[in-house]
N, CA, C and O atoms as a Maestro MAE file, in Angstrom:
{
 s_m_m2io_version
 :::
 2.0.0
}

f_m_ct {
 s_m_title
 :::
 protein
 m_atom[320] {
  # First column is atom index #
  i_m_mmod_type
  r_m_x_coord
  r_m_y_coord
  r_m_z_coord
  i_m_residue_number
  s_m_chain_name
  s_m_pdb_residue_name
  s_m_pdb_atom_name
  i_m_atomic_number
  :::
  1 25 -13.536 3.646 5.672 1 A "MET " " N  " 7
  2 3 -13.751 2.269 4.802 1 A "MET " " CA " 6
  3 2 -12.335 1.432 5.249 1 A "MET " " C  " 6
  4 15 -11.218 1.948 5.274 1 A "MET " " O  " 8
  5 25 -12.650 0.002 5.598 2 A "GLU " " N  " 7
  6 3 -11.797 -1.250 5.854 2 A "GLU " " CA " 6
  7 2 -11.070 -1.224 4.921 2 A "GLU " " C  " 6
  8 15 -11.568 -0.854 3.858 2 A "GLU " " O  " 8
  9 25 -9.763 -1.566 4.944 3 A "ILE " " N  " 7
  10 3 -8.728 -1.959 3.511 3 A "ILE " " CA " 6
  11 2 -7.942 -2.710 3.895 3 A "ILE " " C  " 6
  12 15 -7.133 -2.397 4.768 3 A "ILE " " O  " 8
  13 25 -7.995 -4.285 3.153 4 A "LYS " " N  " 7
  14 3 -7.276 -5.310 3.653 4 A "LYS " " CA " 6
  15 2 -6.163 -5.119 2.489 4 A "LYS " " C  " 6
  16 15 -6.409 -5.122 1.282 4 A "LYS " " O  " 8
  17 25 -4.794 -4.941 3.136 5 A "ILE " " N  " 7
  18 3 -3.820 -4.938 2.322 5 A "ILE " " CA " 6
  19 2 -2.529 -6.272 2.596 5 A "ILE " " C  " 6
  20 15 -2.214 -6.692 3.710 5 A "ILE " " O  " 8
  21 25 -1.971 -6.726 1.337 6 A "LEU " " N  " 7
  22 3 -0.724 -7.879 1.466 6 A "LEU " " CA " 6
  23 2 0.263 -7.106 1.061 6 A "LEU " " C  " 6
  24 15 0.172 -6.217 0.215 6 A "LEU " " O  " 8
  25 25 1.319 -7.461 1.714 7 A "ALA " " N  " 7
  26 3 2.657 -6.717 1.226 7 A "ALA " " CA " 6
  27 2 3.739 -7.745 0.844 7 A "ALA " " C  " 6
  28 15 3.607 -8.964 0.953 7 A "ALA " " O  " 8
  29 25 4.782 -7.124 0.403 8 A "PHE " " N  " 7
  30 3 5.741 -8.002 0.000 8 A "PHE " " CA " 6
  31 2 7.015 -7.807 0.228 8 A "PHE " " C  " 6
  32 15 7.105 -6.623 0.553 8 A "PHE " " O  " 8
  33 25 8.371 -8.440 0.249 9 A "GLY " " N  " 7
  34 3 9.534 -8.255 0.207 9 A "GLY " " CA " 6
  35 2 9.599 -7.454 1.429 9 A "GLY " " C  " 6
  36 15 9.132 -7.797 2.515 9 A "GLY " " O  " 8
  37 25 10.383 -6.053 1.099 10 A "ILE " " N  " 7
  38 3 10.647 -5.218 2.046 10 A "ILE " " CA " 6
  39 2 9.366 -4.562 2.930 10 A "ILE " " C  " 6
  40 15 9.375 -4.355 4.143 10 A "ILE " " O  " 8
  41 25 8.339 -4.310 2.057 11 A "ALA " " N  " 7
  42 3 7.091 -4.004 2.410 11 A "ALA " " CA " 6
  43 2 6.583 -4.710 3.711 11 A "ALA " " C  " 6
  44 15 6.113 -4.150 4.701 11 A "ALA " " O  " 8
  45 25 6.772 -6.053 3.513 12 A "ARG " " N  " 7
  46 3 6.099 -6.922 4.599 12 A "ARG " " CA " 6
  47 2 7.043 -7.027 5.778 12 A "ARG " " C  " 6
  48 15 6.666 -7.738 6.710 12 A "ARG " " O  " 8
  49 25 8.270 -6.394 5.877 13 A "GLU " " N  " 7
  50 3 9.122 -6.337 6.851 13 A "GLU " " CA " 6
  51 2 8.914 -5.289 7.753 13 A "GLU " " C  " 6
  52 15 8.966 -5.300 8.983 13 A "GLU " " O  " 8
  53 25 8.629 -4.224 6.837 14 A "ILE " " N  " 7
  54 3 8.424 -2.916 7.334 14 A "ILE " " CA " 6
  55 2 7.115 -2.854 8.190 14 A "ILE " " C  " 6
  56 15 7.009 -2.132 9.181 14 A "ILE " " O  " 8
  57 25 6.166 -3.648 7.736 15 A "LEU " " N  " 7
  58 3 4.563 -3.904 8.385 15 A "LEU " " CA " 6
  59 2 4.511 -4.737 9.532 15 A "LEU " " C  " 6
  60 15 3.869 -4.631 10.577 15 A "LEU " " O  " 8
  61 25 5.277 -5.547 9.145 16 A "GLY " " N  " 7
  62 3 5.472 -6.872 10.346 16 A "GLY " " CA " 6
  63 2 4.923 -7.960 10.045 16 A "GLY " " C  " 6
  64 15 5.081 -8.960 10.745 16 A "GLY " " O  " 8
  65 25 4.039 -7.955 8.741 17 A "ALA " " N  " 7
  66 3 2.848 -8.711 8.623 17 A "ALA " " CA " 6
  67 2 2.936 -9.087 6.825 17 A "ALA " " C  " 6
  68 15 3.667 -8.487 6.038 17 A "ALA " " O  " 8
  69 25 2.160 -10.021 6.534 18 A "ALA " " N  " 7
  70 3 2.175 -9.970 4.998 18 A "ALA " " CA " 6
  71 2 0.759 -9.581 4.512 18 A "ALA " " C  " 6
  72 15 0.501 -9.258 3.352 18 A "ALA " " O  " 8
  73 25 0.006 -9.639 5.376 19 A "ALA " " N  " 7
  74 3 -1.598 -9.191 5.294 19 A "ALA " " CA " 6
  75 2 -2.019 -8.819 6.714 19 A "ALA " " C  " 6
  76 15 -1.699 -9.418 7.740 19 A "ALA " " O  " 8
  77 25 -3.047 -7.370 6.573 20 A "PHE " " N  " 7
  78 3 -3.427 -6.824 7.761 20 A "PHE " " CA " 6
  79 2 -4.323 -5.798 6.983 20 A "PHE " " C  " 6
  80 15 -4.258 -5.610 5.768 20 A "PHE " " O  " 8
  81 25 -5.152 -5.173 7.838 21 A "SER " " N  " 7
  82 3 -6.372 -4.393 7.559 21 A "SER " " CA " 6
  83 2 -6.352 -2.918 8.247 21 A "SER " " C  " 6
  84 15 -6.264 -2.876 9.474 21 A "SER " " O  " 8
  85 25 -6.417 -1.925 7.638 22 A "ILE " " N  " 7
  86 3 -6.441 -0.589 8.237 22 A "ILE " " CA " 6
  87 2 -7.931 0.444 8.217 22 A "ILE " " C  " 6
  88 15 -8.471 0.216 7.134 22 A "ILE " " O  " 8
  89 25 -8.278 0.872 8.548 23 A "GLN " " N  " 7
  90 3 -9.190 2.141 8.353 23 A "GLN " " CA " 6
  91 2 -8.817 3.236 8.374 23 A "GLN " " C  " 6
  92 15 -8.192 3.856 9.234 23 A "GLN " " O  " 8
  93 25 -9.425 3.692 6.823 24 A "LEU " " N  " 7
  94 3 -9.318 5.170 6.232 24 A "LEU " " CA " 6
  95 2 -10.717 5.673 6.341 24 A "LEU " " C  " 6
  96 15 -11.628 4.848 6.411 24 A "LEU " " O  " 8
  97 25 -10.932 6.754 6.357 25 A "PRO " " N  " 7
  98 3 -12.186 7.465 6.048 25 A "PRO " " CA " 6
  99 2 -12.576 7.737 4.795 25 A "PRO " " C  " 6
  100 15 -11.879 8.099 3.847 25 A "PRO " " O  " 8
  101 25 -14.006 7.493 4.858 26 A "GLY " " N  " 7
  102 3 -14.606 7.582 3.371 26 A "GLY " " CA " 6
  103 2 -14.165 6.953 2.350 26 A "GLY " " C  " 6
  104 15 -13.902 5.779 2.611 26 A "GLY " " O  " 8
  105 25 -13.892 7.401 0.807 27 A "GLN " " N  " 7
  106 3 -13.571 6.396 -0.041 27 A "GLN " " CA " 6
  107 2 -12.092 6.935 -0.475 27 A "GLN " " C  " 6
  108 15 -11.953 7.813 -1.327 27 A "GLN " " O  " 8
  109 25 -11.144 6.394 0.115 28 A "PRO " " N  " 7
  110 3 -9.820 6.847 0.028 28 A "PRO " " CA " 6
  111 2 -9.328 6.624 -1.335 28 A "PRO " " C  " 6
  112 15 -9.914 5.916 -2.154 28 A "PRO " " O  " 8
  113 25 -7.977 7.397 -1.601 29 A "THR " " N  " 7
  114 3 -7.408 7.187 -2.928 29 A "THR " " CA " 6
  115 2 -6.138 6.375 -2.558 29 A "THR " " C  " 6
  116 15 -5.811 6.225 -1.380 29 A "THR " " O  " 8
  117 25 -5.441 5.864 -3.575 30 A "VAL " " N  " 7
  118 3 -4.203 5.235 -3.358 30 A "VAL " " CA " 6
  119 2 -3.227 6.070 -2.832 30 A "VAL " " C  " 6
  120 15 -2.556 5.529 -1.953 30 A "VAL " " O  " 8
  121 25 -2.940 7.209 -3.092 31 A "GLY " " N  " 7
  122 3 -2.350 8.654 -2.700 31 A "GLY " " CA " 6
  123 2 -2.506 8.662 -1.247 31 A "GLY " " C  " 6
  124 15 -1.598 8.808 -0.428 31 A "GLY " " O  " 8
  125 25 -3.775 8.485 -1.004 32 A "GLN " " N  " 7
  126 3 -3.866 8.766 0.383 32 A "GLN " " CA " 6
  127 2 -3.570 7.735 1.316 32 A "GLN " " C  " 6
  128 15 -3.321 8.032 2.485 32 A "GLN " " O  " 8
  129 25 -3.571 6.223 0.816 33 A "LEU " " N  " 7
  130 3 -3.210 4.994 1.575 33 A "LEU " " CA " 6
  131 2 -1.920 5.372 1.661 33 A "LEU " " C  " 6
  132 15 -1.435 5.667 2.754 33 A "LEU " " O  " 8
  133 25 -1.233 5.408 0.561 34 A "LYS " " N  " 7
  134 3 0.662 5.420 0.571 34 A "LYS " " CA " 6
  135 2 0.896 6.600 1.660 34 A "LYS " " C  " 6
  136 15 1.730 6.323 2.522 34 A "LYS " " O  " 8
  137 25 0.309 7.821 1.747 35 A "ALA " " N  " 7
  138 3 0.679 9.022 2.659 35 A "ALA " " CA " 6
  139 2 0.134 8.714 4.189 35 A "ALA " " C  " 6
  140 15 0.516 9.379 5.152 35 A "ALA " " O  " 8
  141 25 -0.879 7.536 4.301 36 A "HIS " " N  " 7
  142 3 -0.995 7.187 5.611 36 A "HIS " " CA " 6
  143 2 -0.122 6.194 6.297 36 A "HIS " " C  " 6
  144 15 0.229 6.133 7.475 36 A "HIS " " O  " 8
  145 25 0.193 5.289 5.084 37 A "LEU " " N  " 7
  146 3 1.147 4.054 5.598 37 A "LEU " " CA " 6
  147 2 2.614 4.677 5.959 37 A "LEU " " C  " 6
  148 15 3.199 4.267 6.962 37 A "LEU " " O  " 8
  149 25 3.282 5.821 5.001 38 A "CYS " " N  " 7
  150 3 4.475 6.566 5.595 38 A "CYS " " CA " 6
  151 2 4.250 7.446 6.745 38 A "CYS " " C  " 6
  152 15 5.243 7.694 7.428 38 A "CYS " " O  " 8
  153 25 3.269 7.897 7.043 39 A "ARG " " N  " 7
  154 3 3.147 8.456 8.467 39 A "ARG " " CA " 6
  155 2 2.955 7.254 9.391 39 A "ARG " " C  " 6
  156 15 3.734 7.321 10.343 39 A "ARG " " O  " 8
  157 25 2.179 6.195 9.414 40 A "SER " " N  " 7
  158 3 2.305 5.282 10.340 40 A "SER " " CA " 6
  159 2 3.526 4.312 10.482 40 A "SER " " C  " 6
  160 15 3.693 3.557 11.440 40 A "SER " " O  " 8
  161 25 4.434 4.445 9.301 41 A "PHE " " N  " 7
  162 3 5.837 3.524 9.320 41 A "PHE " " CA " 6
  163 2 6.557 4.151 8.530 41 A "PHE " " C  " 6
  164 15 6.715 4.160 7.309 41 A "PHE " " O  " 8
  165 25 7.091 4.824 9.624 42 A "PRO " " N  " 7
  166 3 8.244 5.921 8.784 42 A "PRO " " CA " 6
  167 2 8.969 5.417 7.748 42 A "PRO " " C  " 6
  168 15 8.969 6.059 6.698 42 A "PRO " " O  " 8
  169 25 9.938 3.823 7.863 43 A "ALA " " N  " 7
  170 3 10.687 3.468 7.060 43 A "ALA " " CA " 6
  171 2 10.044 3.390 5.823 43 A "ALA " " C  " 6
  172 15 10.794 2.980 4.937 43 A "ALA " " O  " 8
  173 25 8.780 3.676 5.428 44 A "PHE " " N  " 7
  174 3 8.412 3.630 3.721 44 A "PHE " " CA " 6
  175 2 9.076 4.741 3.280 44 A "PHE " " C  " 6
  176 15 9.516 4.697 2.132 44 A "PHE " " O  " 8
  177 25 9.268 5.846 4.014 45 A "GLU " " N  " 7
  178 3 9.604 6.953 3.169 45 A "GLU " " CA " 6
  179 2 10.842 6.912 3.178 45 A "GLU " " C  " 6
  180 15 11.345 7.952 2.755 45 A "GLU " " O  " 8
  181 25 11.876 5.785 3.627 46 A "LYS " " N  " 7
  182 3 13.191 5.154 3.033 46 A "LYS " " CA " 6
  183 2 13.503 5.043 1.982 46 A "LYS " " C  " 6
  184 15 14.618 5.299 1.528 46 A "LYS " " O  " 8
  185 25 12.280 4.515 1.227 47 A "LEU " " N  " 7
  186 3 12.276 3.588 0.129 47 A "LEU " " CA " 6
  187 2 12.203 4.584 -0.684 47 A "LEU " " C  " 6
  188 15 11.696 5.684 -0.461 47 A "LEU " " O  " 8
  189 25 12.985 4.004 -2.157 48 A "ALA " " N  " 7
  190 3 13.071 5.102 -3.235 48 A "ALA " " CA " 6
  191 2 11.662 5.058 -3.825 48 A "ALA " " C  " 6
  192 15 11.328 6.095 -4.398 48 A "ALA " " O  " 8
  193 25 10.991 4.311 -3.804 49 A "SER " " N  " 7
  194 3 9.543 4.308 -4.420 49 A "SER " " CA " 6
  195 2 8.757 2.829 -3.969 49 A "SER " " C  " 6
  196 15 9.409 1.829 -3.665 49 A "SER " " O  " 8
  197 25 7.438 2.861 -3.976 50 A "PHE " " N  " 7
  198 3 6.766 1.788 -3.752 50 A "PHE " " CA " 6
  199 2 5.529 1.545 -4.391 50 A "PHE " " C  " 6
  200 15 4.745 2.363 -3.910 50 A "PHE " " O  " 8
  201 25 4.962 0.856 -5.210 51 A "ALA " " N  " 7
  202 3 3.920 0.645 -5.804 51 A "ALA " " CA " 6
  203 2 2.416 0.353 -4.898 51 A "ALA " " C  " 6
  204 15 2.463 0.030 -3.711 51 A "ALA " " O  " 8
  205 25 1.268 0.498 -5.556 52 A "VAL " " N  " 7
  206 3 0.262 -0.178 -5.025 52 A "VAL " " CA " 6
  207 2 -0.747 -0.575 -6.246 52 A "VAL " " C  " 6
  208 15 -1.097 0.221 -7.117 52 A "VAL " " O  " 8
  209 25 -1.087 -1.715 -6.177 53 A "ALA " " N  " 7
  210 3 -1.896 -2.454 -6.992 53 A "ALA " " CA " 6
  211 2 -3.070 -2.751 -6.281 53 A "ALA " " C  " 6
  212 15 -3.121 -3.164 -5.122 53 A "ALA " " O  " 8
  213 25 -4.194 -2.473 -7.182 54 A "LEU " " N  " 7
  214 3 -5.580 -2.803 -7.082 54 A "LEU " " CA " 6
  215 2 -5.807 -4.026 -7.641 54 A "LEU " " C  " 6
  216 15 -4.976 -4.224 -8.527 54 A "LEU " " O  " 8
  217 25 -6.362 -4.685 -7.545 55 A "ASN " " N  " 7
  218 3 -6.955 -6.077 -8.274 55 A "ASN " " CA " 6
  219 2 -6.158 -6.654 -9.279 55 A "ASN " " C  " 6
  220 15 -6.512 -7.001 -10.405 55 A "ASN " " O  " 8
  221 25 -4.794 -6.738 -8.643 56 A "THR " " N  " 7
  222 3 -3.934 -7.057 -9.754 56 A "THR " " CA " 6
  223 2 -2.966 -6.139 -10.926 56 A "THR " " C  " 6
  224 15 -1.950 -6.456 -11.544 56 A "THR " " O  " 8
  225 25 -3.783 -4.880 -10.911 57 A "GLU " " N  " 7
  226 3 -3.191 -3.651 -11.724 57 A "GLU " " CA " 6
  227 2 -2.567 -2.768 -11.195 57 A "GLU " " C  " 6
  228 15 -3.032 -2.263 -10.173 57 A "GLU " " O  " 8
  229 25 -1.593 -2.412 -11.613 58 A "TYR " " N  " 7
  230 3 -0.633 -1.137 -10.883 58 A "TYR " " CA " 6
  231 2 -1.691 0.411 -10.921 58 A "TYR " " C  " 6
  232 15 -2.110 0.906 -11.967 58 A "TYR " " O  " 8
  233 25 -1.967 0.976 -9.488 59 A "ALA " " N  " 7
  234 3 -3.062 1.837 -9.652 59 A "ALA " " CA " 6
  235 2 -1.950 3.311 -9.234 59 A "ALA " " C  " 6
  236 15 -0.967 3.232 -8.497 59 A "ALA " " O  " 8
  237 25 -2.375 4.412 -9.835 60 A "GLU " " N  " 7
  238 3 -2.380 5.703 -9.789 60 A "GLU " " CA " 6
  239 2 -2.566 6.141 -8.610 60 A "GLU " " C  " 6
  240 15 -3.453 5.637 -7.921 60 A "GLU " " O  " 8
  241 25 -1.480 7.548 -7.946 61 A "ASP " " N  " 7
  242 3 -1.918 7.793 -6.530 61 A "ASP " " CA " 6
  243 2 -3.410 8.532 -6.577 61 A "ASP " " C  " 6
  244 15 -3.907 8.678 -5.461 61 A "ASP " " O  " 8
  245 25 -4.272 9.065 -7.800 62 A "GLN " " N  " 7
  246 3 -5.381 9.648 -7.554 62 A "GLN " " CA " 6
  247 2 -6.450 8.317 -7.818 62 A "GLN " " C  " 6
  248 15 -7.645 8.593 -7.917 62 A "GLN " " O  " 8
  249 25 -6.203 7.486 -7.885 63 A "GLN " " N  " 7
  250 3 -7.592 6.386 -8.177 63 A "GLN " " CA " 6
  251 2 -8.113 6.059 -6.701 63 A "GLN " " C  " 6
  252 15 -7.456 5.707 -5.722 63 A "GLN " " O  " 8
  253 25 -9.050 6.210 -6.789 64 A "ALA " " N  " 7
  254 3 -10.030 5.524 -5.754 64 A "ALA " " CA " 6
  255 2 -9.850 4.070 -5.288 64 A "ALA " " C  " 6
  256 15 -9.600 3.211 -6.133 64 A "ALA " " O  " 8
  257 25 -9.975 3.721 -3.878 65 A "ILE " " N  " 7
  258 3 -10.051 2.447 -3.654 65 A "ILE " " CA " 6
  259 2 -11.447 2.219 -3.170 65 A "ILE " " C  " 6
  260 15 -12.082 2.923 -2.385 65 A "ILE " " O  " 8
  261 25 -11.879 0.944 -3.865 66 A "GLN " " N  " 7
  262 3 -13.160 0.470 -3.661 66 A "GLN " " CA " 6
  263 2 -13.152 -0.484 -2.568 66 A "GLN " " C  " 6
  264 15 -12.100 -1.003 -2.193 66 A "GLN " " O  " 8
  265 25 -14.637 -0.823 -1.870 67 A "PRO " " N  " 7
  266 3 -14.828 -1.577 -1.054 67 A "PRO " " CA " 6
  267 2 -14.312 -3.205 -1.717 67 A "PRO " " C  " 6
  268 15 -14.700 -3.557 -2.831 67 A "PRO " " O  " 8
  269 25 -13.702 -3.799 -1.142 68 A "GLY " " N  " 7
  270 3 -13.541 -5.005 -1.545 68 A "GLY " " CA " 6
  271 2 -11.995 -5.160 -2.529 68 A "GLY " " C  " 6
  272 15 -11.264 -6.121 -2.768 68 A "GLY " " O  " 8
  273 25 -11.969 -4.053 -2.829 69 A "ASP " " N  " 7
  274 3 -10.676 -4.151 -3.597 69 A "ASP " " CA " 6
  275 2 -9.587 -5.099 -2.965 69 A "ASP " " C  " 6
  276 15 -9.552 -5.263 -1.745 69 A "ASP " " O  " 8
  277 25 -8.675 -5.737 -3.839 70 A "GLU " " N  " 7
  278 3 -7.374 -6.462 -3.339 70 A "GLU " " CA " 6
  279 2 -6.440 -5.261 -3.597 70 A "GLU " " C  " 6
  280 15 -6.442 -4.484 -4.552 70 A "GLU " " O  " 8
  281 25 -5.621 -5.298 -2.484 71 A "VAL " " N  " 7
  282 3 -4.735 -3.972 -2.095 71 A "VAL " " CA " 6
  283 2 -3.532 -4.713 -1.979 71 A "VAL " " C  " 6
  284 15 -3.511 -5.644 -1.173 71 A "VAL " " O  " 8
  285 25 -2.551 -4.458 -2.638 72 A "VAL " " N  " 7
  286 3 -0.881 -4.957 -2.854 72 A "VAL " " CA " 6
  287 2 0.129 -3.879 -2.539 72 A "VAL " " C  " 6
  288 15 0.259 -2.997 -3.387 72 A "VAL " " O  " 8
  289 25 0.780 -3.828 -1.568 73 A "ILE " " N  " 7
  290 3 1.686 -3.046 -1.678 73 A "ILE " " CA " 6
  291 2 3.314 -3.575 -1.933 73 A "ILE " " C  " 6
  292 15 4.025 -4.236 -1.177 73 A "ILE " " O  " 8
  293 25 3.615 -3.013 -3.314 74 A "ILE " " N  " 7
  294 3 4.794 -3.772 -4.417 74 A "ILE " " CA " 6
  295 2 5.905 -2.751 -3.808 74 A "ILE " " C  " 6
  296 15 5.701 -1.540 -3.891 74 A "ILE " " O  " 8
  297 25 7.091 -3.263 -3.190 75 A "PRO " " N  " 7
  298 3 8.506 -2.743 -2.921 75 A "PRO " " CA " 6
  299 2 8.871 -2.218 -4.057 75 A "PRO " " C  " 6
  300 15 8.210 -2.547 -5.042 75 A "PRO " " O  " 8
  301 25 10.018 -1.260 -4.238 76 A "PRO " " N  " 7
  302 3 10.996 -1.327 -5.315 76 A "PRO " " CA " 6
  303 2 11.581 -2.620 -5.636 76 A "PRO " " C  " 6
  304 15 11.711 -3.511 -4.797 76 A "PRO " " O  " 8
  305 25 11.911 -2.712 -6.778 77 A "VAL " " N  " 7
  306 3 12.648 -4.316 -7.344 77 A "VAL " " CA " 6
  307 2 14.061 -3.668 -8.155 77 A "VAL " " C  " 6
  308 15 14.239 -2.731 -8.934 77 A "VAL " " O  " 8
  309 25 14.795 -4.530 -7.625 78 A "SER " " N  " 7
  310 3 16.365 -4.134 -7.856 78 A "SER " " CA " 6
  311 2 17.003 -5.417 -8.520 78 A "SER " " C  " 6
  312 15 16.700 -6.572 -8.221 78 A "SER " " O  " 8
  313 25 17.752 -5.112 -9.281 79 A "GLY " " N  " 7
  314 3 18.370 -6.642 -9.839 79 A "GLY " " CA " 6
  315 2 19.298 -6.247 -11.114 79 A "GLY " " C  " 6
  316 15 19.462 -5.071 -11.439 79 A "GLY " " O  " 8
  317 25 19.946 -7.437 -11.872 80 A "GLY " " N  " 7
  318 3 20.488 -6.959 -12.936 80 A "GLY " " CA " 6
  319 2 20.577 -7.932 -13.856 80 A "GLY " " C  " 6
  320 15 21.068 -7.695 -14.960 80 A "GLY " " O  " 8
  :::
 }
 m_bond[319] {
  # First column is bond index #
  i_m_from
  i_m_to
  i_m_order
  :::
  1 1 2 1
  2 2 3 1
  3 3 4 2
  4 3 5 1
  5 5 6 1
  6 6 7 1
  7 7 8 2
  8 7 9 1
  9 9 10 1
  10 10 11 1
  11 11 12 2
  12 11 13 1
  13 13 14 1
  14 14 15 1
  15 15 16 2
  16 15 17 1
  17 17 18 1
  18 18 19 1
  19 19 20 2
  20 19 21 1
  21 21 22 1
  22 22 23 1
  23 23 24 2
  24 23 25 1
  25 25 26 1
  26 26 27 1
  27 27 28 2
  28 27 29 1
  29 29 30 1
  30 30 31 1
  31 31 32 2
  32 31 33 1
  33 33 34 1
  34 34 35 1
  35 35 36 2
  36 35 37 1
  37 37 38 1
  38 38 39 1
  39 39 40 2
  40 39 41 1
  41 41 42 1
  42 42 43 1
  43 43 44 2
  44 43 45 1
  45 45 46 1
  46 46 47 1
  47 47 48 2
  48 47 49 1
  49 49 50 1
  50 50 51 1
  51 51 52 2
  52 51 53 1
  53 53 54 1
  54 54 55 1
  55 55 56 2
  56 55 57 1
  57 57 58 1
  58 58 59 1
  59 59 60 2
  60 59 61 1
  61 61 62 1
  62 62 63 1
  63 63 64 2
  64 63 65 1
  65 65 66 1
  66 66 67 1
  67 67 68 2
  68 67 69 1
  69 69 70 1
  70 70 71 1
  71 71 72 2
  72 71 73 1
  73 73 74 1
  74 74 75 1
  75 75 76 2
  76 75 77 1
  77 77 78 1
  78 78 79 1
  79 79 80 2
  80 79 81 1
  81 81 82 1
  82 82 83 1
  83 83 84 2
  84 83 85 1
  85 85 86 1
  86 86 87 1
  87 87 88 2
  88 87 89 1
  89 89 90 1
  90 90 91 1
  91 91 92 2
  92 91 93 1
  93 93 94 1
  94 94 95 1
  95 95 96 2
  96 95 97 1
  97 97 98 1
  98 98 99 1
  99 99 100 2
  100 99 101 1
  101 101 102 1
  102 102 103 1
  103 103 104 2
  104 103 105 1
  105 105 106 1
  106 106 107 1
  107 107 108 2
  108 107 109 1
  109 109 110 1
  110 110 111 1
  111 111 112 2
  112 111 113 1
  113 113 114 1
  114 114 115 1
  115 115 116 2
  116 115 117 1
  117 117 118 1
  118 118 119 1
  119 119 120 2
  120 119 121 1
  121 121 122 1
  122 122 123 1
  123 123 124 2
  124 123 125 1
  125 125 126 1
  126 126 127 1
  127 127 128 2
  128 127 129 1
  129 129 130 1
  130 130 131 1
  131 131 132 2
  132 131 133 1
  133 133 134 1
  134 134 135 1
  135 135 136 2
  136 135 137 1
  137 137 138 1
  138 138 139 1
  139 139 140 2
  140 139 141 1
  141 141 142 1
  142 142 143 1
  143 143 144 2
  144 143 145 1
  145 145 146 1
  146 146 147 1
  147 147 148 2
  148 147 149 1
  149 149 150 1
  150 150 151 1
  151 151 152 2
  152 151 153 1
  153 153 154 1
  154 154 155 1
  155 155 156 2
  156 155 157 1
  157 157 158 1
  158 158 159 1
  159 159 160 2
  160 159 161 1
  161 161 162 1
  162 162 163 1
  163 163 164 2
  164 163 165 1
  165 165 166 1
  166 166 167 1
  167 167 168 2
  168 167 169 1
  169 169 170 1
  170 170 171 1
  171 171 172 2
  172 171 173 1
  173 173 174 1
  174 174 175 1
  175 175 176 2
  176 175 177 1
  177 177 178 1
  178 178 179 1
  179 179 180 2
  180 179 181 1
  181 181 182 1
  182 182 183 1
  183 183 184 2
  184 183 185 1
  185 185 186 1
  186 186 187 1
  187 187 188 2
  188 187 189 1
  189 189 190 1
  190 190 191 1
  191 191 192 2
  192 191 193 1
  193 193 194 1
  194 194 195 1
  195 195 196 2
  196 195 197 1
  197 197 198 1
  198 198 199 1
  199 199 200 2
  200 199 201 1
  201 201 202 1
  202 202 203 1
  203 203 204 2
  204 203 205 1
  205 205 206 1
  206 206 207 1
  207 207 208 2
  208 207 209 1
  209 209 210 1
  210 210 211 1
  211 211 212 2
  212 211 213 1
  213 213 214 1
  214 214 215 1
  215 215 216 2
  216 215 217 1
  217 217 218 1
  218 218 219 1
  219 219 220 2
  220 219 221 1
  221 221 222 1
  222 222 223 1
  223 223 224 2
  224 223 225 1
  225 225 226 1
  226 226 227 1
  227 227 228 2
  228 227 229 1
  229 229 230 1
  230 230 231 1
  231 231 232 2
  232 231 233 1
  233 233 234 1
  234 234 235 1
  235 235 236 2
  236 235 237 1
  237 237 238 1
  238 238 239 1
  239 239 240 2
  240 239 241 1
  241 241 242 1
  242 242 243 1
  243 243 244 2
  244 243 245 1
  245 245 246 1
  246 246 247 1
  247 247 248 2
  248 247 249 1
  249 249 250 1
  250 250 251 1
  251 251 252 2
  252 251 253 1
  253 253 254 1
  254 254 255 1
  255 255 256 2
  256 255 257 1
  257 257 258 1
  258 258 259 1
  259 259 260 2
  260 259 261 1
  261 261 262 1
  262 262 263 1
  263 263 264 2
  264 263 265 1
  265 265 266 1
  266 266 267 1
  267 267 268 2
  268 267 269 1
  269 269 270 1
  270 270 271 1
  271 271 272 2
  272 271 273 1
  273 273 274 1
  274 274 275 1
  275 275 276 2
  276 275 277 1
  277 277 278 1
  278 278 279 1
  279 279 280 2
  280 279 281 1
  281 281 282 1
  282 282 283 1
  283 283 284 2
  284 283 285 1
  285 285 286 1
  286 286 287 1
  287 287 288 2
  288 287 289 1
  289 289 290 1
  290 290 291 1
  291 291 292 2
  292 291 293 1
  293 293 294 1
  294 294 295 1
  295 295 296 2
  296 295 297 1
  297 297 298 1
  298 298 299 1
  299 299 300 2
  300 299 301 1
  301 301 302 1
  302 302 303 1
  303 303 304 2
  304 303 305 1
  305 305 306 1
  306 306 307 1
  307 307 308 2
  308 307 309 1
  309 309 310 1
  310 310 311 1
  311 311 312 2
  312 311 313 1
  313 313 314 1
  314 314 315 1
  315 315 316 2
  316 315 317 1
  317 317 318 1
  318 318 319 1
  319 319 320 2
  :::
 }
}
């Protein structure tokens, strides 16, 4: 399945683009997407954590990605 991804902050810097597409087999889960990103872009493993949102809602690792879902990579946020 083709997955279109939007990225912000440090995630955009790691990926080298604000938006891009990847192909994953079958109906992947958020966890499978995160694992693929860590394998393809090792700098992701250096982040303390990063979240994925599907259609403007934070998604758990076991949630399946549906065709046409808006997928957003959300880097850790710090501040005070």
